[in-house]
N, C-alpha and C positions, 0 to 999 in steps of 0.2 A: 459491403461485407456484410455478411450472413450474421445471426447471433449465434453465438456460443458455437460456430463450426470451426473446425480445425483447419488453418489455410493450409497445410501440407496433406492430409488424407480426406478431407472433405466430410469428417466423422463428426457428430456432435458431441459437444464434451458437458458432462454435468453442471448443472446450475451451483450445487452444491462445493465442488470443486473452483469453480469461478469465483465464488463469492470468498471462499477460504483464502485461497491462494492466488489472489488477481496478479501481483508481481512475478510469480515465475511458478508454473506448474508444468508437467508432464502430460501429453495428450494420452488417454488410457488405450488407445488405439494403435497409435505409431510410435511413442516415446518421443514426440519432438518438443522441446522446450518451448512453451507457450507465455506470452504474457496478455493483459487486457490492453486496448487500444488506448491510448491517451484521450481521444475523444469520448470514449464510452465512460472513463472515469468522473471526466469533467459533467459530463450530462447527470451521473448518479449523485456527484456532489451537489452540483447545483440545485437538483431536485430535493435533497436531502435538506440542505440549507434554507430552503423556501418553505418545505413543510415545517421546519424547526421555528422560522421567525413565524410562521401562520398560528403555531401552538402557542408559543410566547405570547403572540399579541392576544390571543383569545382567552389564556390564562392569567395575564398579568395583573387585573383586577380583582385577584381575589381577597376576601376579607379575613381569611383565617390568620392564625398565629404563625403559620411557615408561608403566610402569601408571597414574602420576598424571595424566597429559596424554591417553591414549586413549579413557577414557570420555567425557571431556569432548568430544572430537572426535566420537567415535560418535554422541554425543547430539545434536551441531548437525548434523551430515550427516542424521539420522533426521528431525529437525526440518523439515529443508530438503527434504528429500524427501516425506515424508507430508502435511505442509500444503498445498500445491499440490495433490496428488493428491486429498484430500477436496475441495479448493474447486473442482478441475474434475467432480469428480461431484455434488457438493453445491450448486452456485453458482446465487442465485437474483438475477437481475439488476433493478435499476430505471432509471430516466431520473434520469442527473444533471441535478442543478440548473445554472441558466446561471453560466458563469466569472462572478467578480467582474471589474469594469473598474474599474481606478484611475486617476481623473484626477492630473495634476500640480498642486500648489498653490504657489502663489505666495509668497515669502519675503514674512512680515509685515513693514510698516515700513520698506521699503529705499529708497520715493520717488525712485527713478531714481539714486543714489547708487552710484557705482563700489565696483569692488574695493578700489582703494586707498584710497578716502575714508575717514576717521575719523569716526564720527559720536559719539562719547563726547568726555568733557571730560578725558582724560588725558594732554594735553600738556604 
């Protein structure tokens, strides 16, 4: 599968659209509903976690007053930067399934009773 190519029309989808709306977007050319394939999401997540662990490992021995919190902050920032960048360069797109339509369900056993009517024998 090609990187950021719409499987319906074959045109390229912008990286900014893929990074911002990975769970559901419309192709700017044919308006087909697309989403990022699960394999591409996993690659981006694993790469982000690996870089976050590496950053935490390198910065965990700092001796300043915030030495306990800065490695975690740097790791979170690294994950937040690396993961979308990897997704922008490796995202394979697929046609999204149609959204589910939920219909309202009538309450069972109401038989036209009002809100203040009492159906039970608790009087």
